[in-house]
PLY file of the C-alpha trace (Angstrom):
ply
format ascii 1.0
element vertex 473
property float x
property float y
property float z
element edge 472
property int vertex1
property int vertex2
end_header
-0.08 -0.08 -0.02
1.68 3.48 -1.10
1.62 5.80 2.40
-0.36 8.96 2.20
-0.07 11.75 3.65
-1.48 13.03 7.16
-4.70 14.17 6.76
-5.61 17.94 5.42
-7.42 20.28 7.73
-10.98 19.65 7.99
-13.78 22.49 6.93
-17.66 22.34 8.01
-19.98 24.30 5.12
-23.27 25.65 7.12
-25.79 26.69 4.35
-29.24 26.42 3.73
-29.00 26.69 0.27
-27.87 22.92 -1.06
-26.79 24.31 -4.30
-24.02 26.78 -2.41
-23.32 23.70 0.04
-22.64 21.40 -2.87
-20.55 23.60 -4.92
-18.15 24.39 -2.26
-17.77 20.89 -1.10
-16.40 20.02 -4.51
-14.75 23.00 -4.24
-12.69 22.29 -1.30
-12.31 18.50 -1.94
-10.81 19.35 -5.10
-7.76 20.47 -3.22
-7.68 18.11 -0.66
-9.55 19.47 2.13
-11.77 17.30 4.11
-15.05 18.53 3.98
-18.55 18.23 6.04
-21.87 20.42 5.52
-24.43 21.21 7.69
-28.16 22.55 6.58
-28.84 24.92 9.31
-27.32 25.85 12.81
-28.58 22.64 15.06
-26.93 20.18 12.45
-23.54 22.05 12.56
-23.59 22.06 16.18
-24.08 18.32 15.95
-21.20 17.65 13.86
-18.81 20.25 15.67
-19.47 18.06 19.08
-18.69 14.83 16.71
-15.52 15.77 15.05
-13.05 18.49 14.87
-12.59 20.90 12.36
-10.11 23.46 11.40
-12.92 26.07 9.80
-16.21 26.73 9.28
-17.67 28.61 6.38
-21.18 30.05 7.94
-23.73 31.72 6.21
-24.88 34.66 7.72
-29.08 34.32 7.00
-30.35 31.32 8.14
-33.91 30.05 9.33
-33.54 29.63 13.23
-30.70 30.38 14.43
-28.53 33.04 12.38
-24.80 32.57 11.56
-23.59 35.07 14.47
-25.14 33.15 16.56
-23.38 29.83 15.72
-20.41 31.88 14.93
-20.03 33.18 19.19
-21.15 29.11 20.23
-17.94 28.32 18.47
-15.78 30.76 19.80
-16.88 29.41 23.24
-17.13 25.74 23.03
-14.29 25.46 19.68
-11.81 28.27 19.93
-9.29 26.27 17.50
-11.91 26.15 15.26
-12.18 29.74 12.80
-14.90 30.62 11.24
-15.38 32.47 7.56
-18.48 34.75 7.11
-20.65 34.47 3.76
-23.08 36.74 3.21
-25.12 38.95 0.65
-24.11 42.20 -0.63
-26.57 43.95 1.83
-25.71 42.25 4.73
-22.13 43.80 4.66
-23.09 45.32 8.24
-23.41 41.93 9.60
-20.81 40.45 8.39
-18.31 42.75 10.41
-20.49 42.27 13.67
-19.90 38.62 13.00
-16.12 39.42 12.95
-16.81 41.49 16.27
-18.02 38.21 17.74
-14.85 35.87 16.11
-15.31 35.41 12.78
-12.19 35.80 10.96
-13.13 37.11 7.74
-16.07 37.35 5.44
-16.79 36.61 1.44
-19.94 38.20 -0.17
-21.85 36.66 -2.69
-21.55 35.86 -5.20
-18.21 34.95 -5.06
-15.24 33.38 -7.12
-13.44 30.05 -6.10
-10.74 31.79 -6.16
-11.53 34.09 -3.52
-12.55 31.82 -1.12
-9.64 29.26 -1.24
-7.29 32.46 -0.65
-9.23 33.45 2.59
-9.45 29.59 3.53
-5.51 29.40 3.17
-5.20 32.86 4.88
-7.28 31.90 7.85
-5.55 28.37 8.18
-1.66 29.62 7.83
-2.84 32.51 10.53
-3.81 29.46 12.67
-1.11 27.29 11.72
1.16 30.34 13.04
-0.46 31.24 16.32
-0.47 27.69 17.27
3.72 27.35 16.26
3.78 30.70 18.63
1.91 29.68 21.54
3.83 25.92 21.26
7.49 28.04 21.02
6.40 30.24 23.76
5.52 27.90 26.21
8.71 25.47 25.34
10.72 28.64 26.23
8.96 29.26 29.68
9.69 25.79 30.63
13.43 26.80 29.44
14.24 23.07 28.77
17.89 23.87 28.06
21.39 23.53 29.73
21.11 25.86 32.05
18.42 24.32 33.91
20.62 21.12 34.91
23.12 22.53 36.95
26.11 20.35 37.21
30.13 20.44 37.68
30.35 16.78 37.87
32.40 14.92 35.66
29.55 12.60 34.91
26.58 15.52 34.19
29.04 17.25 31.88
29.66 14.42 29.87
26.20 13.92 29.43
26.11 17.54 28.65
28.63 16.97 25.67
26.36 13.85 24.56
23.37 16.10 24.38
25.50 18.52 21.83
26.87 15.87 19.90
23.35 13.77 19.47
21.49 17.38 19.04
21.73 17.40 15.50
21.32 13.95 14.55
17.99 11.43 15.14
19.78 8.50 16.30
17.67 6.59 18.37
18.84 7.69 22.26
18.24 5.58 25.61
18.12 7.21 28.45
18.85 5.21 31.45
18.52 6.59 35.26
16.83 6.27 38.24
13.67 7.77 39.01
14.29 11.67 39.62
17.70 11.92 37.91
16.16 13.88 35.17
15.66 12.11 31.82
12.61 13.64 30.73
14.97 16.94 30.97
17.60 15.43 28.86
15.18 14.47 26.15
13.89 17.73 26.00
17.27 19.06 26.04
18.14 16.89 22.72
14.75 18.18 21.34
15.30 22.00 21.89
19.05 22.10 21.02
18.69 19.70 17.99
17.28 20.46 14.31
13.73 19.28 15.66
13.25 22.21 18.05
10.56 23.68 15.82
8.18 20.59 15.92
6.96 19.43 18.71
8.23 17.06 21.82
5.79 14.83 22.94
6.09 12.45 25.84
4.37 9.46 27.18
4.72 7.68 30.29
4.03 4.33 29.59
3.25 3.31 32.66
1.10 5.73 33.35
-1.44 4.43 30.82
-4.00 1.60 31.06
-2.66 -1.58 28.76
-5.94 -1.55 27.25
-5.55 1.91 26.58
-2.52 2.18 25.16
-2.62 1.62 21.60
-5.24 4.00 20.98
-2.90 6.62 22.97
-0.04 5.96 20.57
-1.55 4.69 17.12
-4.67 7.54 17.59
-8.35 6.29 15.81
-10.88 7.24 13.83
-14.38 8.33 14.50
-16.50 4.40 15.23
-13.05 2.45 15.95
-14.89 0.94 18.48
-17.54 2.12 21.58
-17.10 5.70 22.35
-14.85 6.82 19.50
-17.45 9.78 18.88
-14.84 11.38 16.69
-11.16 10.87 15.22
-8.19 11.29 17.53
-5.03 11.84 16.55
-2.06 9.48 18.15
0.98 10.83 20.25
3.05 9.47 17.60
1.51 11.11 15.00
1.69 14.62 17.03
5.35 13.87 16.85
5.33 14.19 13.02
8.43 16.69 12.30
9.60 16.68 16.01
10.55 14.21 18.97
8.86 11.34 20.68
9.72 10.34 24.25
8.59 7.16 25.55
9.36 7.45 29.40
9.46 4.13 31.20
9.95 2.21 27.89
9.99 -1.15 30.15
5.75 -0.82 31.09
5.24 -1.46 27.15
3.13 -4.55 26.62
5.54 -7.53 24.39
2.49 -7.28 21.86
2.91 -3.44 21.55
6.50 -4.05 21.46
6.10 -5.74 18.30
3.88 -3.28 16.82
6.03 -0.25 17.86
9.13 -1.89 16.20
7.25 -1.92 13.27
6.83 1.79 13.45
10.15 2.35 14.29
11.55 0.29 11.33
9.23 1.55 8.71
8.06 5.23 9.97
4.54 4.79 9.57
1.14 4.12 11.27
-2.30 2.95 10.91
-4.96 4.36 13.29
-7.23 2.30 14.65
-10.13 1.57 12.63
-8.16 2.43 9.54
-6.03 0.87 7.06
-4.33 3.52 5.33
-0.42 4.37 6.15
0.29 7.59 7.40
4.18 8.58 7.26
5.74 9.91 10.42
8.72 11.60 10.29
10.36 11.55 13.88
13.08 11.03 16.19
12.99 8.72 19.11
13.76 8.81 22.81
13.50 6.36 25.27
13.46 6.39 28.71
14.06 3.75 31.42
14.85 2.90 35.43
14.94 -0.15 34.85
18.02 -2.79 33.76
16.38 -3.26 30.33
19.22 -6.15 29.52
17.53 -8.06 32.59
14.33 -7.69 31.52
14.98 -9.19 28.03
16.55 -12.13 29.77
13.84 -12.54 32.26
10.98 -12.40 28.83
10.00 -8.98 29.66
11.04 -7.03 27.16
11.62 -8.54 23.05
15.03 -8.76 22.22
14.77 -7.03 18.64
12.77 -4.03 20.35
15.61 -3.58 23.00
18.04 -3.53 20.27
16.31 -0.80 18.26
15.87 1.59 21.12
19.26 0.62 22.79
21.21 2.30 20.05
22.83 5.30 22.06
22.64 4.65 25.48
22.89 7.78 27.77
23.28 7.14 31.93
22.56 10.02 34.23
24.21 9.35 37.62
21.84 9.47 40.77
22.36 12.46 43.55
23.85 10.42 45.87
26.94 9.71 43.19
27.28 13.77 42.57
26.81 15.18 46.33
29.02 17.91 45.29
26.28 19.40 43.05
24.14 20.00 45.65
25.26 23.49 46.67
24.85 24.58 42.82
21.26 22.43 42.71
19.92 24.81 45.84
21.29 28.20 45.18
19.70 27.48 40.97
16.42 26.36 42.80
16.13 29.87 44.66
17.35 32.29 42.25
14.10 30.74 39.96
11.26 29.55 42.88
8.99 32.58 43.14
8.09 32.00 46.32
11.47 31.79 47.65
12.22 34.98 45.81
8.96 36.96 47.09
9.91 35.92 50.43
13.48 37.06 49.89
15.03 33.68 50.95
18.63 33.43 49.02
20.97 31.39 50.79
20.88 27.95 53.22
22.06 28.02 56.65
25.32 25.42 57.45
23.15 23.14 59.06
20.38 22.80 56.63
23.51 22.18 53.61
25.14 19.50 56.02
21.40 17.73 56.41
21.18 18.20 52.44
24.81 16.61 51.96
24.53 13.57 54.11
21.05 12.23 53.05
21.10 9.76 50.31
18.67 11.11 48.02
16.62 7.99 46.93
14.16 10.21 44.94
17.67 11.72 43.62
16.58 15.58 42.15
13.07 15.13 42.20
13.30 14.36 45.75
15.24 17.30 46.75
13.53 19.91 44.46
10.55 18.73 46.60
12.58 19.11 50.12
13.68 22.71 48.91
9.55 23.69 48.23
8.26 22.69 51.67
11.70 24.29 52.96
11.11 27.85 51.43
6.78 27.05 52.37
8.03 27.02 56.08
11.08 29.57 56.35
10.41 32.61 58.01
13.45 34.74 57.39
15.95 34.92 54.41
17.65 31.90 54.93
16.46 28.42 55.00
17.60 27.19 58.36
16.22 23.44 58.73
14.90 20.87 56.34
12.46 18.15 56.40
13.70 14.56 55.16
11.26 11.62 55.06
12.40 8.52 56.01
12.01 6.00 53.12
9.33 3.45 54.37
10.23 -0.27 53.91
8.22 -2.80 52.69
7.61 -5.53 55.66
7.38 -8.90 54.66
4.05 -10.25 56.28
3.44 -14.18 56.67
0.03 -14.78 55.89
-1.99 -16.41 58.57
-2.81 -19.81 58.50
-6.47 -20.68 57.56
-7.17 -21.81 60.89
-10.49 -19.68 61.35
-9.97 -17.49 64.06
-9.31 -14.59 61.92
-12.11 -12.68 60.52
-11.80 -13.64 56.67
-11.99 -10.33 55.53
-8.52 -9.58 57.81
-7.10 -13.29 56.29
-7.66 -12.08 52.91
-6.47 -8.36 53.30
-3.05 -9.97 54.45
-2.34 -12.89 51.72
-3.09 -9.78 49.53
-0.65 -7.88 50.54
1.82 -10.91 50.41
1.15 -12.09 47.62
1.84 -8.53 45.94
4.89 -8.02 48.30
6.01 -11.37 46.16
4.73 -9.97 43.14
6.92 -6.69 42.80
9.68 -8.51 44.09
9.74 -10.85 41.10
9.52 -8.29 39.16
11.79 -5.42 40.34
9.14 -2.81 40.85
7.56 -3.24 36.81
4.38 -2.55 36.83
3.27 -4.39 33.20
4.43 -7.32 33.63
3.41 -7.78 37.14
-0.30 -7.22 36.33
0.38 -9.23 33.44
1.19 -12.09 35.60
-1.40 -11.06 38.28
-4.23 -11.09 35.06
-5.31 -7.44 36.23
-5.00 -4.00 34.47
-2.37 -1.75 35.44
-5.12 0.77 37.19
-5.91 -2.33 39.43
-2.65 -3.16 40.77
-1.88 0.56 41.72
-5.09 0.86 43.35
-4.07 -2.45 45.45
-0.87 -1.43 46.57
-1.86 1.95 47.57
-4.61 0.01 49.63
-1.58 -1.95 51.29
1.01 1.33 51.50
3.07 -0.66 48.81
5.58 1.73 46.65
7.05 0.06 43.52
10.05 1.78 43.58
11.32 0.42 46.85
11.53 -2.95 44.59
13.42 -1.30 41.75
17.31 -2.14 41.09
18.17 -0.17 42.57
20.09 -0.94 45.51
17.31 0.77 48.11
15.40 -2.46 48.65
17.10 -4.93 51.28
15.45 -8.00 49.78
15.21 -11.27 51.40
17.39 -12.01 54.28
19.18 -8.39 54.43
21.16 -7.53 57.40
0 1
1 2
2 3
3 4
4 5
5 6
6 7
7 8
8 9
9 10
10 11
11 12
12 13
13 14
14 15
15 16
16 17
17 18
18 19
19 20
20 21
21 22
22 23
23 24
24 25
25 26
26 27
27 28
28 29
29 30
30 31
31 32
32 33
33 34
34 35
35 36
36 37
37 38
38 39
39 40
40 41
41 42
42 43
43 44
44 45
45 46
46 47
47 48
48 49
49 50
50 51
51 52
52 53
53 54
54 55
55 56
56 57
57 58
58 59
59 60
60 61
61 62
62 63
63 64
64 65
65 66
66 67
67 68
68 69
69 70
70 71
71 72
72 73
73 74
74 75
75 76
76 77
77 78
78 79
79 80
80 81
81 82
82 83
83 84
84 85
85 86
86 87
87 88
88 89
89 90
90 91
91 92
92 93
93 94
94 95
95 96
96 97
97 98
98 99
99 100
100 101
101 102
102 103
103 104
104 105
105 106
106 107
107 108
108 109
109 110
110 111
111 112
112 113
113 114
114 115
115 116
116 117
117 118
118 119
119 120
120 121
121 122
122 123
123 124
124 125
125 126
126 127
127 128
128 129
129 130
130 131
131 132
132 133
133 134
134 135
135 136
136 137
137 138
138 139
139 140
140 141
141 142
142 143
143 144
144 145
145 146
146 147
147 148
148 149
149 150
150 151
151 152
152 153
153 154
154 155
155 156
156 157
157 158
158 159
159 160
160 161
161 162
162 163
163 164
164 165
165 166
166 167
167 168
168 169
169 170
170 171
171 172
172 173
173 174
174 175
175 176
176 177
177 178
178 179
179 180
180 181
181 182
182 183
183 184
184 185
185 186
186 187
187 188
188 189
189 190
190 191
191 192
192 193
193 194
194 195
195 196
196 197
197 198
198 199
199 200
200 201
201 202
202 203
203 204
204 205
205 206
206 207
207 208
208 209
209 210
210 211
211 212
212 213
213 214
214 215
215 216
216 217
217 218
218 219
219 220
220 221
221 222
222 223
223 224
224 225
225 226
226 227
227 228
228 229
229 230
230 231
231 232
232 233
233 234
234 235
235 236
236 237
237 238
238 239
239 240
240 241
241 242
242 243
243 244
244 245
245 246
246 247
247 248
248 249
249 250
250 251
251 252
252 253
253 254
254 255
255 256
256 257
257 258
258 259
259 260
260 261
261 262
262 263
263 264
264 265
265 266
266 267
267 268
268 269
269 270
270 271
271 272
272 273
273 274
274 275
275 276
276 277
277 278
278 279
279 280
280 281
281 282
282 283
283 284
284 285
285 286
286 287
287 288
288 289
289 290
290 291
291 292
292 293
293 294
294 295
295 296
296 297
297 298
298 299
299 300
300 301
301 302
302 303
303 304
304 305
305 306
306 307
307 308
308 309
309 310
310 311
311 312
312 313
313 314
314 315
315 316
316 317
317 318
318 319
319 320
320 321
321 322
322 323
323 324
324 325
325 326
326 327
327 328
328 329
329 330
330 331
331 332
332 333
333 334
334 335
335 336
336 337
337 338
338 339
339 340
340 341
341 342
342 343
343 344
344 345
345 346
346 347
347 348
348 349
349 350
350 351
351 352
352 353
353 354
354 355
355 356
356 357
357 358
358 359
359 360
360 361
361 362
362 363
363 364
364 365
365 366
366 367
367 368
368 369
369 370
370 371
371 372
372 373
373 374
374 375
375 376
376 377
377 378
378 379
379 380
380 381
381 382
382 383
383 384
384 385
385 386
386 387
387 388
388 389
389 390
390 391
391 392
392 393
393 394
394 395
395 396
396 397
397 398
398 399
399 400
400 401
401 402
402 403
403 404
404 405
405 406
406 407
407 408
408 409
409 410
410 411
411 412
412 413
413 414
414 415
415 416
416 417
417 418
418 419
419 420
420 421
421 422
422 423
423 424
424 425
425 426
426 427
427 428
428 429
429 430
430 431
431 432
432 433
433 434
434 435
435 436
436 437
437 438
438 439
439 440
440 441
441 442
442 443
443 444
444 445
445 446
446 447
447 448
448 449
449 450
450 451
451 452
452 453
453 454
454 455
455 456
456 457
457 458
458 459
459 460
460 461
461 462
462 463
463 464
464 465
465 466
466 467
467 468
468 469
469 470
470 471
471 472
């Protein structure tokens, strides 16, 4: 099958005259626009609610609600849909009134095909530029630059050099590191420093999406592809066209989905659910994990071919405990940027507080440090942080299930047994949620809920040296 280009903009034509509706539909379709029509306002509202449109071409005078009423409702409910008003020569004042309420342009009847095509292209180009400016403004506001990754540690300086080296390349990168070390920050830096910085950075946490929704979230779907698919949805992969796709916690992707992603990575095209068209995607792929992926392959939790496809250039981030000399720099950078610290005039940390920070092992890494500093700034009363609160990490305690001798209430016995089962499950899979849920034959959301009920944290079972394990002293 020959790959098709990504879908053109959708246009809704709203006019009570069937002849004009037909002429406009034919004109737009001939220029590769996706077209739908409505004969009155209520029909148009139904179609706008079911399908996303880039533009509505609306007749000013219609029975019942007129074009101005529809324009007002479109601006309120679908602000990303622009409006071009169609009006007769005698209703210019009405067209101007419609523009005051949000219409982008108007065309007078009778109109030439070139006139409405030019107006359409102008409106769509304006929307594209506004979207791009808004996206770039958000990216710059987030300041995903090297300045956001403060370090004087040689290992981190090597990471910075690697980012510069890889930024203008499309090579697939695998970022490895414990939770909280800044893997997404490194991925965004590669994107923003590289040739694809004008494109989108599309991130998805593979462990946070339930297994039964992951395919539709990644690949998108057409209207009617499944129950509840009331309108077409562009997936994360297609959204990353021209930019970067970031797959966080990539080890959580089910084996069947790994096979589908492998094909995408090799062929650079997708098929939406409910559609058999091949849609090409030009993107850079960056993956991240806090797990030993080679061990995941050995344990049968990751396909070997998928592992080698994402493990092209590995970048390993050191944990904060291995670069404790960066703590004063990170604290100073935090105080310089934090709005509450600036408002309260907090610009330093006492020696006692700094000694506390330096002596901590930081199992949550930089993310934990920033959370500690947020709380310290909130509680500080002078111009300095004088003390910090370092929460102890609760260790899971193995519980031996009681013998079913009938002396315990049934609910207590079942809860104790369930907790022991979950502890064993998490130990066996080293805190990895997706394979643990598959073995338990439950979805990931259910597993998360049961873990929360029993006070279990998956991070305490991961291969990072923090969990003492069975028999530890």
